[in-house]
C-alpha positions as CSV (number, residue, x, y, z in Angstrom):
1,X,21.0,-31.4,38.4
2,X,20.2,-29.7,41.4
3,X,16.7,-30.4,42.8
4,X,15.5,-28.8,46.0
5,X,12.6,-30.9,46.9
6,X,12.9,-34.5,46.8
7,X,9.1,-35.0,45.8
8,X,10.1,-33.5,42.3
9,X,12.6,-36.4,42.0
10,X,9.6,-39.2,41.6
11,X,8.3,-36.9,38.6
12,X,11.8,-36.5,36.5
13,X,13.4,-39.9,37.4
14,X,11.2,-43.5,36.3
15,X,13.6,-45.6,38.2
16,X,13.3,-46.8,41.7
17,X,14.2,-44.4,44.3
18,X,15.5,-45.5,47.9
19,X,15.6,-42.7,50.5
20,X,17.2,-41.8,53.2
21,X,15.5,-41.6,57.1
22,X,15.4,-38.2,56.8
23,X,14.2,-37.6,52.9
24,X,11.3,-39.9,53.8
25,X,9.4,-37.7,56.4
26,X,9.2,-35.4,53.2
27,X,6.9,-38.2,51.6
28,X,4.6,-38.6,54.3
29,X,3.4,-35.4,54.3
30,X,0.7,-33.9,52.4
31,X,1.7,-30.4,52.4
32,X,4.9,-30.0,50.4
33,X,7.5,-28.5,51.7
34,X,9.0,-25.2,51.3
35,X,12.8,-24.6,50.6
36,X,13.8,-21.4,52.7
37,X,16.4,-20.2,49.8
38,X,13.8,-19.5,46.8
39,X,13.8,-16.1,46.1
40,X,10.4,-14.5,44.4
41,X,10.7,-12.1,42.2
42,X,9.1,-8.7,42.8
43,X,6.0,-7.6,40.2
44,X,7.1,-5.6,37.7
45,X,5.9,-2.1,37.5
46,X,5.2,-0.4,34.4
47,X,5.4,3.2,33.7
48,X,2.4,4.4,32.4
49,X,3.0,8.3,32.5
50,X,4.1,7.9,28.8
51,X,0.8,6.0,28.0
52,X,-0.7,8.9,27.3
53,X,1.9,10.5,24.7
54,X,0.6,10.2,20.9
55,X,2.0,7.5,19.2
56,X,3.0,8.9,15.4
57,X,1.0,7.3,12.9
58,X,3.4,5.6,10.6
59,X,1.9,6.6,7.1
60,X,1.6,3.8,4.6
61,X,2.8,4.2,1.0
62,X,-0.2,4.8,-1.3
63,X,-0.5,2.8,-4.3
64,X,-2.6,2.6,-7.2
65,X,-4.2,-0.1,-9.3
66,X,-3.0,0.6,-12.6
67,X,-2.2,-1.3,-15.9
68,X,0.9,-0.8,-17.9
69,X,4.7,-0.8,-17.3
70,X,5.4,3.1,-16.7
71,X,8.8,2.9,-18.3
72,X,9.0,6.1,-19.8
73,X,7.2,7.8,-16.8
74,X,3.9,8.5,-19.1
75,X,0.8,8.7,-16.9
76,X,-2.3,8.3,-18.3
77,X,-5.5,9.4,-16.1
78,X,-9.2,8.3,-16.9
79,X,-12.2,8.7,-14.9
80,X,-14.8,5.5,-15.4
81,X,-17.5,5.1,-12.1
82,X,-18.1,1.2,-12.2
83,X,-15.2,0.3,-14.5
84,X,-11.9,-1.2,-13.1
85,X,-9.4,1.0,-15.3
86,X,-11.0,1.8,-18.5
87,X,-14.1,0.4,-21.0
88,X,-12.0,-2.1,-23.2
89,X,-13.3,-0.4,-26.2
90,X,-11.7,3.1,-25.2
91,X,-8.7,0.9,-24.7
92,X,-8.6,-0.5,-27.8
93,X,-8.6,3.1,-29.2
94,X,-6.0,4.7,-26.6
95,X,-3.5,2.0,-27.6
96,X,-4.0,2.2,-31.6
97,X,-3.1,5.9,-30.9
98,X,-0.4,5.1,-28.8
99,X,1.2,2.9,-31.0
100,X,1.1,5.1,-34.1
101,X,3.1,7.3,-32.0
102,X,5.4,4.6,-31.1
103,X,4.7,4.0,-27.4
104,X,3.7,0.7,-26.3
105,X,1.6,-0.8,-23.1
106,X,4.7,-0.9,-21.4
107,X,5.9,2.6,-21.5
108,X,2.6,3.9,-20.2
109,X,0.7,3.5,-16.7
110,X,-3.2,4.1,-17.1
111,X,-5.0,4.9,-13.7
112,X,-8.8,5.5,-13.1
113,X,-9.6,8.3,-10.9
114,X,-13.3,7.3,-10.2
115,X,-11.4,4.6,-8.3
116,X,-9.7,7.5,-5.7
117,X,-12.2,10.2,-5.2
118,X,-10.2,13.1,-3.3
119,X,-6.9,12.0,-4.2
120,X,-5.1,14.6,-5.0
121,X,-2.0,14.8,-7.5
122,X,1.0,14.9,-5.2
123,X,0.6,11.2,-4.0
124,X,0.4,10.3,-8.0
125,X,3.5,12.4,-8.3
126,X,5.2,10.4,-5.9
127,X,4.1,6.7,-7.1
128,X,4.5,7.3,-10.5
129,X,6.9,10.3,-11.1
130,X,5.5,11.1,-14.3
131,X,7.3,13.2,-17.2
132,X,4.2,13.4,-18.9
133,X,0.7,13.2,-18.2
134,X,-2.5,12.8,-20.4
135,X,-5.8,13.6,-18.9
136,X,-8.4,12.0,-20.7
137,X,-11.6,14.5,-19.7
138,X,-12.1,17.1,-16.9
139,X,-13.0,14.6,-14.4
140,X,-10.0,12.8,-14.6
141,X,-8.0,15.5,-13.3
142,X,-7.0,15.4,-9.8
143,X,-6.9,18.3,-7.0
144,X,-3.7,20.4,-7.4
145,X,-3.5,20.5,-11.0
146,X,-2.7,23.7,-12.1
147,X,-5.7,25.2,-14.4
148,X,-5.0,23.5,-17.7
149,X,-6.5,24.5,-21.2
150,X,-8.5,21.8,-23.0
151,X,-6.4,20.5,-26.1
152,X,-3.6,22.7,-25.4
153,X,0.1,21.0,-24.4
154,X,1.7,22.7,-21.2
155,X,4.3,22.4,-18.8
156,X,3.1,22.2,-15.1
157,X,5.4,21.5,-12.1
158,X,8.0,20.0,-14.3
159,X,6.2,17.5,-16.3
160,X,4.5,17.9,-19.7
161,X,0.4,18.1,-19.6
162,X,-2.5,17.3,-21.7
163,X,-6.1,17.8,-20.9
164,X,-8.3,16.3,-23.8
165,X,-11.6,15.0,-23.9
166,X,-12.7,11.5,-22.8
167,X,-13.0,8.9,-24.8
168,X,-17.0,9.2,-24.5
169,X,-16.6,12.4,-25.9
170,X,-14.4,11.6,-28.2
171,X,-16.7,8.9,-29.7
172,X,-19.2,10.9,-31.0
173,X,-17.4,13.5,-32.3
174,X,-15.0,13.5,-35.6
175,X,-14.0,16.8,-34.9
176,X,-13.2,16.0,-31.2
177,X,-11.4,12.9,-32.3
178,X,-9.1,15.4,-35.1
179,X,-8.0,17.7,-31.9
180,X,-6.9,14.9,-30.1
181,X,-4.8,13.2,-32.5
182,X,-3.3,16.7,-33.4
183,X,-2.3,17.7,-29.7
184,X,-1.2,14.1,-29.1
185,X,1.6,13.9,-31.9
186,X,2.8,17.1,-30.6
187,X,2.8,15.6,-27.2
């Protein structure tokens, strides 16, 4: 250990220290001695010229809250303001319909579009990679989807799509239920 100021020894070592006559004068002075061979480092200079350049914003990937496993890349879009995903009674009816078509809850992804106002279809496509998309009601159709005809299976943007009635509309009309079932069998 190379100590340049002998006063530092009293802080480092707890044992008795015997000083030489030349060193005793250092302890008698109240101002610590400054050793001439210490170098001070210059203050760093920061380059502020690049500080005005805009920092590229890193886009966070869009995520969606959904139920299901999306194993068959089958996306179902609903519209229920004030409800997390879908009304419980309507979920039961949807699961019953899907069960008759040999499609389970793990095969689909159900998303409530009321929770994502203004969201276009492209983020949904990127996140779910759907091969089939079922739109339950006109309000569930996000921006960027080609015009779809009600209760007619169509092919758009490399996927099959079906726009049908919402469950609110179907629960009050036997005709709407029949039209929905006929299209679901073909979908």
